[in-house]
N, CA, C and O atoms as a GROMACS GRO file, in nm:
protein
  264
    1MET      N    1  18.171  -1.990 -15.240
    1MET     CA    2  18.312  -2.003 -15.274
    1MET      C    3  18.323  -2.077 -15.408
    1MET      O    4  18.263  -2.182 -15.427
    2THR      N    5  18.400  -2.020 -15.499
    2THR     CA    6  18.418  -2.082 -15.630
    2THR      C    7  18.516  -2.197 -15.621
    2THR      O    8  18.587  -2.213 -15.522
    3SER      N    9  18.520  -2.278 -15.726
    3SER     CA   10  18.613  -2.391 -15.731
    3SER      C   11  18.758  -2.343 -15.723
    3SER      O   12  18.842  -2.407 -15.660
    4ILE      N   13  18.786  -2.231 -15.786
    4ILE     CA   14  18.922  -2.176 -15.782
    4ILE      C   15  18.958  -2.138 -15.639
    4ILE      O   16  19.068  -2.168 -15.593
    5GLU      N   17  18.867  -2.073 -15.570
    5GLU     CA   18  18.893  -2.035 -15.430
    5GLU      C   19  18.913  -2.159 -15.343
    5GLU      O   20  18.998  -2.158 -15.254
    6LYS      N   21  18.836  -2.264 -15.369
    6LYS     CA   22  18.853  -2.389 -15.293
    6LYS      C   23  18.993  -2.446 -15.314
    6LYS      O   24  19.058  -2.490 -15.219
    7ILE      N   25  19.038  -2.444 -15.439
    7ILE     CA   26  19.172  -2.497 -15.469
    7ILE      C   27  19.279  -2.416 -15.397
    7ILE      O   28  19.368  -2.473 -15.335
    8ILE      N   29  19.270  -2.285 -15.406
    8ILE     CA   30  19.369  -2.198 -15.341
    8ILE      C   31  19.371  -2.224 -15.191
    8ILE      O   32  19.478  -2.237 -15.132
    9LYS      N   33  19.254  -2.231 -15.129
    9LYS     CA   34  19.246  -2.256 -14.984
    9LYS      C   35  19.308  -2.389 -14.949
    9LYS      O   36  19.381  -2.400 -14.850
   10ARG      N   37  19.280  -2.492 -15.028
   10ARG     CA   38  19.336  -2.625 -15.000
   10ARG      C   39  19.488  -2.625 -15.014
   10ARG      O   40  19.558  -2.689 -14.935
   11ILE      N   41  19.538  -2.555 -15.114
   11ILE     CA   42  19.684  -2.547 -15.132
   11ILE      C   43  19.746  -2.474 -15.013
   11ILE      O   44  19.849  -2.516 -14.961
   12GLU      N   45  19.685  -2.365 -14.972
   12GLU     CA   46  19.737  -2.290 -14.858
   12GLU      C   47  19.737  -2.373 -14.730
   12GLU      O   48  19.824  -2.355 -14.645
   13LYS      N   49  19.641  -2.464 -14.717
   13LYS     CA   50  19.633  -2.552 -14.600
   13LYS      C   51  19.724  -2.674 -14.614
   13LYS      O   52  19.740  -2.750 -14.519
   14GLY      N   53  19.783  -2.692 -14.732
   14GLY     CA   54  19.869  -2.808 -14.755
   14GLY      C   55  19.791  -2.934 -14.789
   14GLY      O   56  19.841  -3.044 -14.769
   15ASP      N   57  19.670  -2.918 -14.839
   15ASP     CA   58  19.582  -3.030 -14.869
   15ASP      C   59  19.562  -3.047 -15.020
   15ASP      O   60  19.449  -3.058 -15.067
   16ALA      N   61  19.671  -3.049 -15.094
   16ALA     CA   62  19.662  -3.058 -15.239
   16ALA      C   63  19.615  -3.196 -15.286
   16ALA      O   64  19.560  -3.207 -15.395
   17VAL      N   65  19.635  -3.299 -15.208
   17VAL     CA   66  19.597  -3.434 -15.248
   17VAL      C   67  19.446  -3.442 -15.272
   17VAL      O   68  19.402  -3.511 -15.364
   18SER      N   69  19.367  -3.373 -15.192
   18SER     CA   70  19.222  -3.378 -15.209
   18SER      C   71  19.179  -3.314 -15.342
   18SER      O   72  19.074  -3.348 -15.395
   19ILE      N   73  19.259  -3.224 -15.394
   19ILE     CA   74  19.228  -3.162 -15.523
   19ILE      C   75  19.237  -3.267 -15.633
   19ILE      O   76  19.152  -3.273 -15.722
   20LEU      N   77  19.340  -3.348 -15.626
   20LEU     CA   78  19.361  -3.450 -15.729
   20LEU      C   79  19.255  -3.559 -15.725
   20LEU      O   80  19.235  -3.630 -15.824
   21ALA      N   81  19.187  -3.572 -15.613
   21ALA     CA   82  19.082  -3.673 -15.600
   21ALA      C   83  18.953  -3.629 -15.669
   21ALA      O   84  18.865  -3.712 -15.692
   22GLU      N   85  18.941  -3.501 -15.702
   22GLU     CA   86  18.820  -3.449 -15.766
   22GLU      C   87  18.852  -3.409 -15.910
   22GLU      O   88  18.921  -3.310 -15.934
   23ASP      N   89  18.802  -3.487 -16.004
   23ASP     CA   90  18.831  -3.462 -16.146
   23ASP      C   91  18.796  -3.321 -16.190
   23ASP      O   92  18.868  -3.262 -16.271
   24SER      N   93  18.688  -3.267 -16.138
   24SER     CA   94  18.647  -3.133 -16.178
   24SER      C   95  18.748  -3.026 -16.136
   24SER      O   96  18.756  -2.921 -16.199
   25LEU      N   97  18.823  -3.052 -16.031
   25LEU     CA   98  18.921  -2.955 -15.983
   25LEU      C   99  19.056  -2.967 -16.053
   25LEU      O  100  19.132  -2.871 -16.058
   26VAL      N  101  19.085  -3.085 -16.107
   26VAL     CA  102  19.215  -3.106 -16.172
   26VAL      C  103  19.232  -3.015 -16.293
   26VAL      O  104  19.341  -2.960 -16.313
   27GLN      N  105  19.128  -2.998 -16.371
   27GLN     CA  106  19.136  -2.910 -16.488
   27GLN      C  107  19.164  -2.766 -16.446
   27GLN      O  108  19.245  -2.697 -16.508
   28ILE      N  109  19.098  -2.722 -16.341
   28ILE     CA  110  19.120  -2.586 -16.289
   28ILE      C  111  19.262  -2.574 -16.234
   28ILE      O  112  19.328  -2.471 -16.253
   29LEU      N  113  19.308  -2.677 -16.166
   29LEU     CA  114  19.445  -2.680 -16.114
   29LEU      C  115  19.544  -2.661 -16.227
   29LEU      O  116  19.640  -2.585 -16.214
   30ASN      N  117  19.523  -2.729 -16.338
   30ASN     CA  118  19.612  -2.716 -16.454
   30ASN      C  119  19.611  -2.574 -16.510
   30ASN      O  120  19.716  -2.524 -16.552
   31GLU      N  121  19.496  -2.508 -16.510
   31GLU     CA  122  19.488  -2.369 -16.556
   31GLU      C  123  19.567  -2.277 -16.463
   31GLU      O  124  19.638  -2.188 -16.508
   32LEU      N  125  19.554  -2.300 -16.333
   32LEU     CA  126  19.629  -2.218 -16.236
   32LEU      C  127  19.779  -2.238 -16.253
   32LEU      O  128  19.855  -2.142 -16.239
   33LEU      N  129  19.822  -2.359 -16.282
   33LEU     CA  130  19.964  -2.385 -16.309
   33LEU      C  131  20.007  -2.316 -16.438
   33LEU      O  132  20.114  -2.255 -16.444
   34LYS      N  133  19.924  -2.326 -16.540
   34LYS     CA  134  19.955  -2.266 -16.671
   34LYS      C  135  19.980  -2.116 -16.660
   34LYS      O  136  20.073  -2.063 -16.722
   35TYR      N  137  19.898  -2.048 -16.582
   35TYR     CA  138  19.910  -1.903 -16.568
   35TYR      C  139  19.997  -1.861 -16.450
   35TYR      O  140  20.002  -1.744 -16.414
   36GLU      N  141  20.064  -1.958 -16.390
   36GLU     CA  142  20.162  -1.937 -16.282
   36GLU      C  143  20.101  -1.873 -16.157
   36GLU      O  144  20.168  -1.795 -16.089
   37PHE      N  145  19.975  -1.906 -16.128
   37PHE     CA  146  19.914  -1.863 -16.003
   37PHE      C  147  19.954  -1.958 -15.890
   37PHE      O  148  19.951  -1.921 -15.772
   38ILE      N  149  19.991  -2.079 -15.927
   38ILE     CA  150  20.045  -2.176 -15.832
   38ILE      C  151  20.167  -2.239 -15.896
   38ILE      O  152  20.186  -2.230 -16.017
   39ASP      N  153  20.251  -2.301 -15.814
   39ASP     CA  154  20.372  -2.363 -15.865
   39ASP      C  155  20.402  -2.488 -15.783
   39ASP      O  156  20.356  -2.502 -15.670
   40LEU      N  157  20.477  -2.576 -15.842
   40LEU     CA  158  20.521  -2.698 -15.775
   40LEU      C  159  20.664  -2.675 -15.728
   40LEU      O  160  20.755  -2.657 -15.809
   41VAL      N  161  20.683  -2.676 -15.597
   41VAL     CA  162  20.814  -2.656 -15.537
   41VAL      C  163  20.849  -2.784 -15.463
   41VAL      O  164  20.789  -2.817 -15.360
   42GLY      N  165  20.946  -2.856 -15.517
   42GLY     CA  166  20.976  -2.989 -15.462
   42GLY      C  167  20.857  -3.079 -15.489
   42GLY      O  168  20.822  -3.103 -15.604
   43ASP      N  169  20.797  -3.127 -15.385
   43ASP     CA  170  20.678  -3.212 -15.399
   43ASP      C  171  20.554  -3.144 -15.342
   43ASP      O  172  20.457  -3.211 -15.306
   44LYS      N  173  20.557  -3.012 -15.335
   44LYS     CA  174  20.448  -2.937 -15.272
   44LYS      C  175  20.397  -2.827 -15.365
   44LYS      O  176  20.476  -2.757 -15.429
   45LEU      N  177  20.264  -2.812 -15.372
   45LEU     CA  178  20.205  -2.701 -15.445
   45LEU      C  179  20.203  -2.578 -15.356
   45LEU      O  180  20.172  -2.586 -15.237
   46VAL      N  181  20.237  -2.464 -15.414
   46VAL     CA  182  20.234  -2.338 -15.340
   46VAL      C  183  20.167  -2.231 -15.425
   46VAL      O  184  20.172  -2.236 -15.548
   47VAL      N  185  20.106  -2.136 -15.359
   47VAL     CA  186  20.048  -2.021 -15.427
   47VAL      C  187  20.160  -1.922 -15.452
   47VAL      O  188  20.234  -1.886 -15.360
   48THR      N  189  20.174  -1.877 -15.576
   48THR     CA  190  20.280  -1.782 -15.610
   48THR      C  191  20.239  -1.640 -15.571
   48THR      O  192  20.125  -1.614 -15.533
   49HIS      N  193  20.336  -1.550 -15.580
   49HIS     CA  194  20.307  -1.408 -15.555
   49HIS      C  195  20.198  -1.360 -15.650
   49HIS      O  196  20.106  -1.289 -15.610
   50LYS      N  197  20.209  -1.399 -15.775
   50LYS     CA  198  20.109  -1.363 -15.876
   50LYS      C  199  19.972  -1.418 -15.837
   50LYS      O  200  19.870  -1.351 -15.855
   51GLY      N  201  19.969  -1.540 -15.784
   51GLY     CA  202  19.844  -1.601 -15.740
   51GLY      C  203  19.782  -1.529 -15.621
   51GLY      O  204  19.660  -1.513 -15.614
   52ARG      N  205  19.867  -1.485 -15.527
   52ARG     CA  206  19.817  -1.411 -15.411
   52ARG      C  207  19.757  -1.278 -15.454
   52ARG      O  208  19.652  -1.236 -15.405
   53GLU      N  209  19.826  -1.211 -15.546
   53GLU     CA  210  19.774  -1.083 -15.596
   53GLU      C  211  19.642  -1.103 -15.668
   53GLU      O  212  19.548  -1.025 -15.651
   54ALA      N  213  19.635  -1.207 -15.750
   54ALA     CA  214  19.511  -1.236 -15.822
   54ALA      C  215  19.398  -1.271 -15.727
   54ALA      O  216  19.282  -1.240 -15.754
   55SER      N  217  19.430  -1.335 -15.616
   55SER     CA  218  19.328  -1.369 -15.516
   55SER      C  219  19.266  -1.244 -15.456
   55SER      O  220  19.146  -1.241 -15.427
   56LEU      N  221  19.346  -1.141 -15.439
   56LEU     CA  222  19.295  -1.016 -15.384
   56LEU      C  223  19.197  -0.948 -15.480
   56LEU      O  224  19.096  -0.892 -15.438
   57ILE      N  225  19.228  -0.955 -15.607
   57ILE     CA  226  19.143  -0.895 -15.710
   57ILE      C  227  19.023  -0.985 -15.738
   57ILE      O  228  18.910  -0.939 -15.756
   58GLY      N  229  19.051  -1.113 -15.741
   58GLY     CA  230  18.952  -1.214 -15.780
   58GLY      C  231  19.010  -1.291 -15.896
   58GLY      O  232  19.018  -1.240 -16.008
   59ILE      N  233  19.050  -1.415 -15.871
   59ILE     CA  234  19.116  -1.494 -15.975
   59ILE      C  235  19.025  -1.512 -16.095
   59ILE      O  236  19.072  -1.510 -16.209
   60ASP      N  237  18.896  -1.531 -16.072
   60ASP     CA  238  18.803  -1.544 -16.184
   60ASP      C  239  18.809  -1.423 -16.276
   60ASP      O  240  18.808  -1.438 -16.398
   61LYS      N  241  18.816  -1.303 -16.218
   61LYS     CA  242  18.826  -1.181 -16.297
   61LYS      C  243  18.956  -1.176 -16.376
   61LYS      O  244  18.959  -1.139 -16.493
   62VAL      N  245  19.065  -1.213 -16.308
   62VAL     CA  246  19.196  -1.211 -16.374
   62VAL      C  247  19.200  -1.311 -16.489
   62VAL      O  248  19.248  -1.279 -16.597
   63LEU      N  249  19.150  -1.432 -16.466
   63LEU     CA  250  19.149  -1.534 -16.571
   63LEU      C  251  19.062  -1.492 -16.689
   63LEU      O  252  19.095  -1.523 -16.804
   64SER      N  253  18.954  -1.424 -16.664
   64SER     CA  254  18.866  -1.382 -16.775
   64SER      C  255  18.934  -1.278 -16.863
   64SER      O  256  18.898  -1.262 -16.980
   65ARG      N  257  19.031  -1.208 -16.809
   65ARG     CA  258  19.104  -1.107 -16.887
   65ARG      C  259  19.215  -1.167 -16.971
   65ARG      O  260  19.263  -1.102 -17.065
   66LEU      N  261  19.258  -1.289 -16.939
   66LEU     CA  262  19.371  -1.351 -17.011
   66LEU      C  263  19.327  -1.412 -17.142
   66LEU      O  264  19.410  -1.468 -17.214
   0.00000   0.00000   0.00000
C-alpha cells in the first residue's frame, strides 16, 4: 500500500489526526488537497468525488499525469 493509499484509507476511517503526526504524510496530504482529491468540510477531512474516481484508477497514476 502506498502512502497515498494509506492517507485515503485513514481519511475514510475518520483517522486524519494520525496523518498529521507523520511528517512524511503531511506533504502528500497537502498535494491531495491541492488537486482537490480531498477537502476540508467543517473540521473533518473527506475524500472528494474526484478523489474517489482517482482511487479507482490509481491516484499515483493520476498525479503523475498532472
